[in-house]
C-alpha positions as CSV (number, residue, x, y, z in Angstrom):
1,M,-251.5,-25.4,21.6
2,L,-255.1,-23.9,20.6
3,M,-255.1,-21.4,23.9
4,Q,-251.6,-20.4,23.2
5,L,-252.8,-19.3,19.6
6,A,-255.4,-17.8,21.4
7,Q,-253.4,-15.5,24.1
8,G,-251.2,-14.7,21.6
9,A,-254.3,-13.3,18.9
10,A,-255.2,-12.0,22.0
11,Q,-252.5,-10.2,23.2
12,A,-251.2,-9.2,19.0
13,L,-255.0,-7.1,19.3
14,Q,-253.6,-5.2,22.3
15,T,-250.2,-4.5,22.0
16,Q,-251.3,-3.5,17.7
17,N,-248.5,-5.8,16.6
18,A,-248.6,-7.3,13.3
19,D,-245.7,-9.6,13.4
20,L,-247.1,-11.9,16.3
21,A,-250.8,-11.6,14.2
22,F,-248.6,-13.0,11.5
23,Q,-247.3,-16.1,14.2
24,V,-250.9,-16.6,15.1
25,C,-251.7,-16.9,11.6
26,E,-249.1,-19.4,10.9
27,G,-249.9,-21.5,14.1
28,L,-253.3,-21.9,12.8
29,I,-252.7,-23.4,10.0
30,Q,-250.7,-26.0,11.0
31,F,-253.1,-26.6,14.1
32,V,-255.4,-27.1,11.5
33,Q,-252.7,-29.2,9.2
34,A,-252.1,-31.4,11.5
35,I,-256.0,-32.0,12.7
36,Q,-256.3,-33.2,8.7
37,G,-253.7,-35.5,9.6
38,G,-251.1,-33.6,6.6
39,Q,-254.0,-33.2,4.0
40,G,-252.5,-29.5,3.5
41,G,-256.3,-28.4,2.8
42,Q,-257.0,-31.2,0.2
43,E,-259.9,-32.6,1.4
44,A,-261.3,-36.2,0.1
45,E,-264.5,-36.5,-1.9
46,P,-267.2,-38.3,0.6
47,A,-267.1,-42.4,-0.1
48,G,-271.2,-42.0,0.3
49,E,-273.5,-44.3,2.5
50,P,-272.5,-47.7,1.7
51,V,-275.4,-50.6,0.7
52,Y,-275.7,-54.1,2.1
53,R,-277.0,-56.9,1.4
54,N,-278.1,-59.4,3.6
55,G,-274.5,-61.0,4.9
56,G,-273.6,-58.0,5.1
57,Q,-272.2,-57.9,1.7
58,L,-271.3,-54.7,0.3
59,V,-273.1,-54.0,-2.6
60,R,-272.9,-49.8,-3.1
61,R,-272.7,-46.4,-2.2
62,I,-275.1,-44.1,-2.2
63,R,-274.0,-40.3,-3.2
64,K,-275.5,-37.4,-2.4
């Protein structure tokens, strides 16, 4: 899919076709959303680095 978008972008630049450029932009947005699992661009806050005590019990998470 990414190669198709790149080919479409190259063609849009060569022919100066604005409609095709908009289609490429829409495709890129859909591609990114699919990669993110459909989060719609909202990034989850990182949970932080886990800290364990002996025995493997989670004590806390260190936020950076």
